[in-house]
N, C-alpha and C positions, 0 to 999 in steps of 0.2 A: 802937491804932495807926492807926485810921481817919483821923486828922487828919494823918498823916505820908504824904508822897508822894515818889516817886522820879521824877526827870526827867532825861533825857539831852539836853544841849544847852547853849546859851549862857546863863549865869545873868543876864547883863546885859539879856536880852530878856524875862525873866519879868515878869509883871504881878502883883507882890506889894508889900506895904507896905514891906518892908525887905529889902535884899540884904546879905549878909555878904561882905566882901572879905578875902581873904588878903593881908596886907600884910607888908612888911619893917619892921624896927625904925624906920627913918626915914620910913615911910609914903610912900616914893618909888615911882614907877612901876616895874613889873617885867614879868614874862612871864605868860603864861597868863591866869588868872582876873582878876588885878589889871589887866592890860593891857586886856582886853576891857571891864571895868567903866569904866575911865578913858576909853577911846575913846567909849563910849556916853554917858557922863555929861558929857563936854566939859571944857574947860580950867578951868572953875570948880571942879571937883572937885580938880584938881591944886593949885590955889591954896589951897583949903581945907585940904588935907592938909599943905601947906608951912606954913601958919599954925599948925597943931596941933603940929607938931614930931615928937617921938619917941613910940613906943609899945612898952613892954617886952613880952617874950614872955608870953603868957597873958592879956594885958590887951586892952582895946578902946578905940577912939576913934570918935566919931560925927560924920558930916557929912550935909548934905542930899544928896538924890539928884540934884539939878540936872536934867539932861535924861533921866534914867532914868524908867521907869514907877514905880519905887520912890521913895517920899518920903524915905527915909533910907538911908544906907549905914553899916553898922557895920564898922569896920576892926579886924581882929585879927591878931596875930602868933602863929602856931602854932609849936610847938617842932620843931626839927630832931632827927632821930633820931641819938642818939649811943650806941646799944647798949642802951638801956633802963635804965640805971643813974643817970640824971641828971634824974629827975622828969618825963620826957617825957610820960607819960600824964596826970599831974596837970596839967601846963601846958596840954596839949591840951584836957583836960576844962574847964579854966578858960575857954578861949576860947568854948566852947559855952555854958557856964553863965552867964558874964557877958553874952553876947549875948542870951540868953533873958531875963535879968533886965532888961536895957535895953529889950527889946521889950515886956515886961510893964509897965514904968514908963510907956511911951508908948501903952499900950492898943492895941498892934499886933495885927492880926488874922491877918496872914500874913508869913512870913519864909522866905527861901531861903538855904541854906548850900552852899558848895562843899565838896569833900573836903579840909578843912583839914589841912595838913602832909603830905599825900600828894604824890607827884611829886618835885619838886626837893628838898624837905626830907628825903626818904628815910624817912619814917615808914612802917612796914609797914601796908599798906592795910587788911588785915583787922582789925588791932588798932585803927587809927584809926577805922574804921567802928563797932566795938563801943563805943568811947568816945563817939563822936558820938550814937549811938542811945540809949545809957544816959543821957547828959546831957539830951537832948531829951525822952525819956520822963519823966524826973524833973521837968523843968520843966513839961511839959504837965499833969502831975497837980496842979500848984499854980497853973495858969492855965487855967481852963475857957473863958476868952474867946478864947484863941488858936484860930483856926479851921483853920489850915493851916501845916505846916512842910514845906518842900520841900528834899530833898537833891538838889542839881543836880550831875550827873556829866558830865564832858566826854567820857568814852570808854565803850564798851560793857562792858569788863571791870569797871570800877569800878561801873557801873550794876548789873551782874549780882551783884556782891558785896553791894551794898546790898540788892537784892531778896532774895537768899538769906538775909541776916542778919535782915531784917525778917520774913521768913516763919517764923523760928524762934520 
């Protein structure tokens, strides 16, 4: 886990190769993480997302980073929590899995993830964190060239939950 880091702050300000954006189905601007990334990247990101169109839950779409320090943004649509009986964990795992595969394909050295599906999507945070860490650890075992994965948290509670889980 030495390649995994926890950071509390604004993901759009991180100096990494790739930032993962939590998007909605239409890749439209939203609140929170998506809004911060769009503001920092500029209007070009908005136009690129409009050109892509839709992104199903559990899938990814890729755009340049434009004005971000990151060269690339991987947009993913996390699953909303509907009680746990609708493949929510598998769809969330797919977001992390596919983002890590895309990063490997582009020889990315560093990537930052927000807490996908937490917050407005209602996914139980502890469960989402377990899924995120399991998928990232699995991907890191298959990608020795990846130097750094950052779990970027907006609030101190989520940060503490990540730190507690990684300490296990």
